[in-house]
N, CA and C atoms as an extended XYZ file, in Angstrom:
357
Properties=species:S:1:pos:R:3:atomname:S:1:resname:S:1:resid:I:1 pbc="F F F"
N       -15.244       -9.428       -9.743 N   MET     1
C       -14.406       -8.560       -8.950 CA  MET     1
C       -12.922       -8.866       -9.174 C   MET     1
N       -12.616      -10.127       -9.388 N   ARG     2
C       -11.225      -10.490       -9.652 CA  ARG     2
C       -10.729       -9.877      -10.955 C   ARG     2
N       -11.619       -9.757      -11.922 N   ILE     3
C       -11.241       -9.138      -13.193 CA  ILE     3
C       -10.947       -7.654      -12.978 C   ILE     3
N       -11.765       -7.010      -12.166 N   ILE     4
C       -11.531       -5.594      -11.876 CA  ILE     4
C       -10.197       -5.415      -11.160 C   ILE     4
N        -9.893       -6.288      -10.194 N   LEU     5
C        -8.610       -6.200       -9.501 CA  LEU     5
C        -7.440       -6.450      -10.451 C   LEU     5
N        -7.610       -7.392      -11.378 N   ALA     6
C        -6.550       -7.655      -12.358 CA  ALA     6
C        -6.383       -6.473      -13.308 C   ALA     6
N        -7.494       -5.865      -13.723 N   LEU     7
C        -7.423       -4.711      -14.610 CA  LEU     7
C        -6.858       -3.477      -13.903 C   LEU     7
N        -6.940       -3.448      -12.584 N   TRP     8
C        -6.313       -2.379      -11.820 CA  TRP     8
C        -4.824       -2.677      -11.602 C   TRP     8
N        -4.491       -3.914      -11.257 N   ALA     9
C        -3.118       -4.262      -10.879 CA  ALA     9
C        -2.162       -4.310      -12.072 C   ALA     9
N        -2.624       -4.743      -13.211 N   ALA    10
C        -1.730       -4.890      -14.368 CA  ALA    10
C        -1.134       -3.547      -14.814 C   ALA    10
N        -1.933       -2.504      -15.040 N   PRO    11
C        -1.319       -1.225      -15.420 CA  PRO    11
C        -0.439       -0.630      -14.316 C   PRO    11
N        -0.834       -0.830      -13.060 N   MET    12
C        -0.005       -0.348      -11.955 CA  MET    12
C         1.363       -1.022      -11.989 C   MET    12
N         1.363       -2.333      -12.139 N   PHE    13
C         2.617       -3.080      -12.179 CA  PHE    13
C         3.466       -2.652      -13.370 C   PHE    13
N         2.856       -2.535      -14.533 N   LEU    14
C         3.615       -2.159      -15.721 CA  LEU    14
C         4.201       -0.752      -15.602 C   LEU    14
N         3.385        0.203      -15.171 N   PHE    15
C         3.886        1.574      -15.068 CA  PHE    15
C         4.990        1.693      -14.035 C   PHE    15
N         4.759        1.179      -12.823 N   TRP    16
C         5.760        1.346      -11.771 CA  TRP    16
C         7.006        0.518      -12.045 C   TRP    16
N         6.887       -0.583      -12.763 N   SER    17
C         8.087       -1.326      -13.181 CA  SER    17
C         8.887       -0.494      -14.171 C   SER    17
N         8.209        0.067      -15.167 N   TRP    18
C         8.900        0.928      -16.124 CA  TRP    18
C         9.524        2.120      -15.409 C   TRP    18
N         8.792        2.736      -14.502 N   TYR    19
C         9.301        3.913      -13.797 CA  TYR    19
C        10.563        3.567      -13.007 C   TYR    19
N        10.541        2.468      -12.269 N   ALA    20
C        11.707        2.097      -11.464 CA  ALA    20
C        12.911        1.784      -12.339 C   ALA    20
N        12.684        1.061      -13.425 N   LEU    21
C        13.808        0.722      -14.302 CA  LEU    21
C        14.347        1.953      -15.024 C   LEU    21
N        13.475        2.798      -15.531 N   SER    22
C        13.948        3.966      -16.280 CA  SER    22
C        14.532        5.038      -15.366 C   SER    22
N        14.007        5.192      -14.172 N   ALA    23
C        14.551        6.191      -13.249 CA  ALA    23
C        15.968        5.823      -12.820 C   ALA    23
N        16.234        4.535      -12.730 N   ASN    24
C        17.565        4.071      -12.346 CA  ASN    24
C        18.433        3.741      -13.554 C   ASN    24
N        17.951        4.031      -14.755 N   ASP    25
C        18.665        3.819      -16.013 CA  ASP    25
C        19.125        2.370      -16.178 C   ASP    25
N        18.232        1.447      -15.850 N   ILE    26
C        18.469        0.030      -16.102 CA  ILE    26
C        17.764       -0.273      -17.419 C   ILE    26
N        18.495       -0.122      -18.528 N   SER    27
C        17.850       -0.107      -19.831 CA  SER    27
C        17.859       -1.441      -20.555 C   SER    27
N        18.648       -2.407      -20.119 N   PHE    28
C        18.747       -3.708      -20.793 CA  PHE    28
C        19.065       -3.544      -22.279 C   PHE    28
N        19.740       -2.467      -22.638 N   GLY    29
C        20.125       -2.240      -24.018 CA  GLY    29
C        19.030       -1.677      -24.899 C   GLY    29
N        17.895       -1.299      -24.333 N   THR    30
C        16.806       -0.724      -25.124 CA  THR    30
C        16.648        0.752      -24.778 C   THR    30
N        16.108        1.499      -25.698 N   ALA    31
C        15.880        2.919      -25.460 CA  ALA    31
C        14.660        3.147      -24.573 C   ALA    31
N        13.734        2.186      -24.541 N   PHE    32
C        12.479        2.342      -23.810 CA  PHE    32
C        12.719        2.520      -22.314 C   PHE    32
N        13.696        1.831      -21.768 N   PHE    33
C        13.967        1.907      -20.329 CA  PHE    33
C        15.075        2.902      -19.989 C   PHE    33
N        15.517        3.702      -20.938 N   SER    34
C        16.628        4.612      -20.683 CA  SER    34
C        16.166        5.843      -19.909 C   SER    34
N        17.108        6.486      -19.276 N   ARG    35
C        16.818        7.694      -18.511 CA  ARG    35
C        16.422        8.843      -19.430 C   ARG    35
N        16.939        8.849      -20.663 N   ASP    36
C        16.565        9.901      -21.613 CA  ASP    36
C        15.078        9.853      -21.937 C   ASP    36
N        14.553        8.663      -22.183 N   ILE    37
C        13.115        8.515      -22.463 CA  ILE    37
C        12.303        8.873      -21.219 C   ILE    37
N        12.799        8.465      -20.055 N   HIS    38
C        12.131        8.795      -18.793 CA  HIS    38
C        11.970       10.314      -18.657 C   HIS    38
N        13.074       11.034      -18.835 N   ASP    39
C        13.014       12.497      -18.724 CA  ASP    39
C        12.145       13.116      -19.813 C   ASP    39
N        12.224       12.578      -21.027 N   LEU    40
C        11.421       13.090      -22.130 CA  LEU    40
C         9.924       12.931      -21.846 C   LEU    40
N         9.533       11.761      -21.370 N   VAL    41
C         8.113       11.491      -21.088 CA  VAL    41
C         7.593       12.424      -20.011 C   VAL    41
N         8.318       12.552      -18.909 N   PHE    42
C         7.813       13.377      -17.818 CA  PHE    42
C         7.895       14.863      -18.128 C   PHE    42
N         8.867       15.289      -18.922 N   ASN    43
C         8.877       16.689      -19.350 CA  ASN    43
C         7.721       16.984      -20.302 C   ASN    43
N         7.388       16.022      -21.182 N   LEU    44
C         6.251       16.183      -22.081 CA  LEU    44
C         4.950       16.286      -21.294 C   LEU    44
N         4.739       15.370      -20.345 N   TYR    45
C         3.538       15.449      -19.506 CA  TYR    45
C         3.517       16.739      -18.696 C   TYR    45
N         4.693       17.175      -18.229 N   GLY    46
C         4.765       18.426      -17.478 CA  GLY    46
C         4.359       19.622      -18.306 C   GLY    46
N         4.788       19.641      -19.568 N   LYS    47
C         4.402       20.754      -20.447 CA  LYS    47
C         2.912       20.730      -20.744 C   LYS    47
N         2.354       19.551      -20.936 N   VAL    48
C         0.913       19.438      -21.186 CA  VAL    48
C         0.118       19.905      -19.971 C   VAL    48
N         0.584       19.543      -18.776 N   LEU    49
C        -0.133       19.914      -17.558 CA  LEU    49
C         0.216       21.307      -17.045 C   LEU    49
N         1.304       21.871      -17.551 N   GLY    50
C         1.712       23.196      -17.110 CA  GLY    50
C         2.460       23.185      -15.786 C   GLY    50
N         3.123       22.099      -15.480 N   VAL    51
C         3.912       21.987      -14.250 CA  VAL    51
C         5.319       21.526      -14.629 C   VAL    51
N         6.286       21.695      -13.735 N   PRO    52
C         7.614       21.158      -14.029 CA  PRO    52
C         7.579       19.632      -14.146 C   PRO    52
N         8.440       19.100      -14.993 N   GLY    53
C         8.445       17.659      -15.249 CA  GLY    53
C         8.793       16.816      -14.046 C   GLY    53
N         9.530       17.380      -13.087 N   ASP    54
C         9.894       16.585      -11.911 CA  ASP    54
C         8.756       16.463      -10.904 C   ASP    54
N         7.675       17.219      -11.077 N   GLN    55
C         6.507       17.100      -10.203 CA  GLN    55
C         5.510       16.054      -10.691 C   GLN    55
N         5.624       15.631      -11.924 N   VAL    56
C         4.657       14.702      -12.505 CA  VAL    56
C         4.668       13.340      -11.817 C   VAL    56
N         5.828       12.727      -11.497 N   PRO    57
C         5.779       11.432      -10.809 CA  PRO    57
C         5.040       11.476       -9.466 C   PRO    57
N         5.199       12.561       -8.720 N   ALA    58
C         4.472       12.690       -7.452 CA  ALA    58
C         2.970       12.810       -7.687 C   ALA    58
N         2.588       13.506       -8.750 N   MET    59
C         1.166       13.622       -9.086 CA  MET    59
C         0.593       12.271       -9.487 C   MET    59
N         1.362       11.504      -10.241 N   ILE    60
C         0.918       10.168      -10.646 CA  ILE    60
C         0.814        9.261       -9.431 C   ILE    60
N         1.773        9.359       -8.518 N   ALA    61
C         1.738        8.527       -7.309 CA  ALA    61
C         0.514        8.834       -6.458 C   ALA    61
N         0.169       10.108       -6.322 N   SER    62
C        -1.024       10.444       -5.534 CA  SER    62
C        -2.296        9.980       -6.230 C   SER    62
N        -2.336       10.062       -7.554 N   ALA    63
C        -3.503        9.562       -8.288 CA  ALA    63
C        -3.616        8.052       -8.159 C   ALA    63
N        -2.488        7.357       -8.215 N   CYS    64
C        -2.506        5.896       -8.052 CA  CYS    64
C        -2.947        5.511       -6.646 C   CYS    64
N        -2.508        6.251       -5.632 N   ALA    65
C        -2.922        5.973       -4.259 CA  ALA    65
C        -4.426        6.187       -4.093 C   ALA    65
N        -4.948        7.247       -4.697 N   PHE    66
C        -6.390        7.510       -4.628 CA  PHE    66
C        -7.175        6.407       -5.336 C   PHE    66
N        -6.722        6.017       -6.517 N   ASP    67
C        -7.392        4.937       -7.247 CA  ASP    67
C        -7.332        3.623       -6.475 C   ASP    67
N        -6.210        3.356       -5.845 N   THR    68
C        -6.063        2.144       -5.048 CA  THR    68
C        -7.042        2.146       -3.881 C   THR    68
N        -7.189        3.285       -3.230 N   ALA    69
C        -8.145        3.380       -2.119 CA  ALA    69
C        -9.571        3.130       -2.607 C   ALA    69
N        -9.921        3.657       -3.755 N   ILE    70
C       -11.262        3.437       -4.301 CA  ILE    70
C       -11.476        1.963       -4.641 C   ILE    70
N       -10.502        1.332       -5.295 N   VAL    71
C       -10.635       -0.076       -5.673 CA  VAL    71
C       -10.740       -0.955       -4.430 C   VAL    71
N        -9.912       -0.699       -3.412 N   PHE    72
C        -9.976       -1.501       -2.191 CA  PHE    72
C       -11.264       -1.252       -1.420 C   PHE    72
N       -11.791       -0.041       -1.455 N   ALA    73
C       -13.076        0.227       -0.796 CA  ALA    73
C       -14.208       -0.532       -1.492 C   ALA    73
N       -14.176       -0.566       -2.811 N   ILE    74
C       -15.180       -1.335       -3.549 CA  ILE    74
C       -15.047       -2.821       -3.246 C   ILE    74
N       -13.812       -3.330       -3.208 N   ALA    75
C       -13.592       -4.745       -2.896 CA  ALA    75
C       -14.041       -5.067       -1.478 C   ALA    75
N       -13.741       -4.197       -0.517 N   ALA    76
C       -14.172       -4.427        0.864 CA  ALA    76
C       -15.685       -4.418        0.971 C   ALA    76
N       -16.328       -3.528        0.236 N   PHE    77
C       -17.793       -3.486        0.257 CA  PHE    77
C       -18.381       -4.748       -0.361 C   PHE    77
N       -17.786       -5.199       -1.468 N   ARG    78
C       -18.312       -6.401       -2.135 CA  ARG    78
C       -18.111       -7.652       -1.300 C   ARG    78
N       -17.001       -7.729       -0.552 N   TRP    79
C       -16.686       -8.929        0.236 CA  TRP    79
C       -16.957       -8.745        1.717 C   TRP    79
N       -17.821       -7.788        2.067 N   ARG    80
C       -18.075       -7.507        3.475 CA  ARG    80
C       -18.715       -8.674        4.208 C   ARG    80
N       -19.430       -9.536        3.529 N   ALA    81
C       -20.048      -10.690        4.187 CA  ALA    81
C       -18.988      -11.655        4.715 C   ALA    81
N       -17.819      -11.656        4.120 N   ALA    82
C       -16.754      -12.558        4.549 CA  ALA    82
C       -15.943      -11.993        5.711 C   ALA    82
N       -15.677      -10.700        5.742 N   TRP    83
C       -14.787      -10.157        6.763 CA  TRP    83
C       -15.481       -9.371        7.855 C   TRP    83
N       -16.677       -8.831        7.597 N   PHE    84
C       -17.308       -7.950        8.572 CA  PHE    84
C       -17.738       -8.668        9.854 C   PHE    84
N       -18.340       -9.869        9.809 N   PRO    85
C       -18.723      -10.508       11.073 CA  PRO    85
C       -17.521      -10.803       11.983 C   PRO    85
N       -16.406      -11.254       11.399 N   GLN    86
C       -15.231      -11.529       12.224 CA  GLN    86
C       -14.671      -10.250       12.828 C   GLN    86
N       -14.677       -9.181       12.057 N   THR    87
C       -14.165       -7.906       12.551 CA  THR    87
C       -15.053       -7.371       13.663 C   THR    87
N       -16.365       -7.466       13.487 N   ARG    88
C       -17.287       -7.003       14.512 CA  ARG    88
C       -17.099       -7.792       15.804 C   ARG    88
N       -16.933       -9.108       15.700 N   GLU    89
C       -16.725       -9.946       16.881 CA  GLU    89
C       -15.399       -9.619       17.557 C   GLU    89
N       -14.364       -9.361       16.776 N   TRP    90
C       -13.067       -9.012       17.356 CA  TRP    90
C       -13.142       -7.688       18.103 C   TRP    90
N       -13.840       -6.702       17.523 N   VAL    91
C       -13.979       -5.398       18.185 CA  VAL    91
C       -14.761       -5.554       19.476 C   VAL    91
N       -15.830       -6.327       19.451 N   ARG    92
C       -16.599       -6.556       20.677 CA  ARG    92
C       -15.751       -7.232       21.742 C   ARG    92
N       -14.929       -8.196       21.335 N   SER    93
C       -14.094       -8.878       22.324 CA  SER    93
C       -13.032       -7.955       22.897 C   SER    93
N       -12.581       -6.966       22.142 N   GLN    94
C       -11.577       -6.041       22.640 CA  GLN    94
C       -12.164       -5.027       23.615 C   GLN    94
N       -13.393       -4.590       23.382 N   PHE    95
C       -13.991       -3.571       24.229 CA  PHE    95
C       -14.836       -4.136       25.360 C   PHE    95
N       -15.272       -5.367       25.269 N   ASN    96
C       -16.130       -5.964       26.282 CA  ASN    96
C       -15.413       -7.099       27.006 C   ASN    96
N       -14.221       -6.855       27.467 N   ARG    97
C       -13.490       -7.891       28.208 CA  ARG    97
C       -14.099       -8.012       29.602 C   ARG    97
N       -14.253       -9.244       30.057 N   ASP    98
C       -14.707       -9.421       31.430 CA  ASP    98
C       -13.492       -9.409       32.359 C   ASP    98
N       -13.731       -9.142       33.643 N   GLU    99
C       -12.640       -8.946       34.597 CA  GLU    99
C       -11.859      -10.229       34.855 C   GLU    99
N       -12.515      -11.398       34.845 N   SER   100
C       -11.793      -12.643       35.112 CA  SER   100
C       -10.790      -12.940       34.002 C   SER   100
N       -11.146      -12.652       32.793 N   ARG   101
C       -10.222      -12.893       31.686 CA  ARG   101
C        -9.059      -11.913       31.739 C   ARG   101
N        -9.335      -10.662       32.087 N   ALA   102
C        -8.287       -9.660       32.147 CA  ALA   102
C        -7.281      -10.000       33.244 C   ALA   102
N        -7.747      -10.454       34.412 N   THR   103
C        -6.811      -10.799       35.486 CA  THR   103
C        -6.026      -12.040       35.137 C   THR   103
N        -6.622      -12.992       34.427 N   ALA   104
C        -5.896      -14.189       34.008 CA  ALA   104
C        -4.814      -13.826       33.001 C   ALA   104
N        -5.108      -12.885       32.112 N   ASP   105
C        -4.106      -12.442       31.152 CA  ASP   105
C        -2.952      -11.740       31.865 C   ASP   105
N        -3.262      -10.933       32.879 N   GLU   106
C        -2.224      -10.222       33.606 CA  GLU   106
C        -1.370      -11.173       34.432 C   GLU   106
N        -1.970      -12.239       34.941 N   ALA   107
C        -1.222      -13.189       35.763 CA  ALA   107
C        -0.239      -13.992       34.930 C   ALA   107
N        -0.567      -14.266       33.682 N   THR   108
C         0.332      -15.055       32.842 CA  THR   108
C         1.314      -14.203       32.063 C   THR   108
N         1.213      -12.882       32.175 N   ALA   109
C         2.112      -12.002       31.435 CA  ALA   109
C         3.513      -12.073       32.032 C   ALA   109
N         4.494      -11.942       31.172 N   LEU   110
C         5.871      -11.952       31.622 CA  LEU   110
C         6.207      -10.626       32.279 C   LEU   110
N         6.991      -10.656       33.358 N   PRO   111
C         7.353       -9.386       34.010 CA  PRO   111
C         8.345       -8.617       33.155 C   PRO   111
N         8.308       -7.298       33.310 N   TYR   112
C         9.252       -6.454       32.585 CA  TYR   112
C        10.565       -6.408       33.343 C   TYR   112
N        11.645       -6.189       32.627 N   GLY   113
C        12.942       -6.076       33.263 CA  GLY   113
C        13.815       -7.279       32.962 C   GLY   113
N        15.029       -7.320       33.539 N   PRO   114
C        15.936       -8.425       33.244 CA  PRO   114
C        15.455       -9.733       33.880 C   PRO   114
N        15.784      -10.835       33.238 N   ALA   115
C        15.365      -12.144       33.739 CA  ALA   115
C        16.176      -12.559       34.949 C   ALA   115
N        17.422      -12.128       35.046 N   GLN   116
C        18.276      -12.454       36.190 CA  GLN   116
C        18.808      -11.167       36.772 C   GLN   116
N        19.033      -11.214       38.075 N   SER   117
C        19.568      -10.005       38.710 CA  SER   117
C        21.036       -9.835       38.335 C   SER   117
N        21.527       -8.631       38.510 N   ALA   118
C        22.902       -8.326       38.125 CA  ALA   118
C        23.898       -8.671       39.222 C   ALA   118
N        23.448       -9.244       40.326 N   GLU   119
C        24.354       -9.542       41.448 CA  GLU   119
C        25.248      -10.709       41.170 C   GLU   119
């Protein structure tokens, strides 16, 4: 599973790093990170997809978000033995509070308002 997460994270990191650097024209003296290449790439993808080039980054972002949700759902399913019992116990403790504990929590709570009067 760690290999799958690494194979998911590496392209995400590389693409979004390139996107951030090229969109802001931080080129470090290379053509690869220049704004001209950035515009050329997205206009090319836009022509292939039949959409304007400025819509392509939003389409890529939504695809990356969908892929991220799928990868995290698979990871949560694979590691459910580690997190599910604690989550189930926490939910039960939140919905099944006994009255003595609730009154003790209310008694120790700090009052709302100023700590000293304005007089």
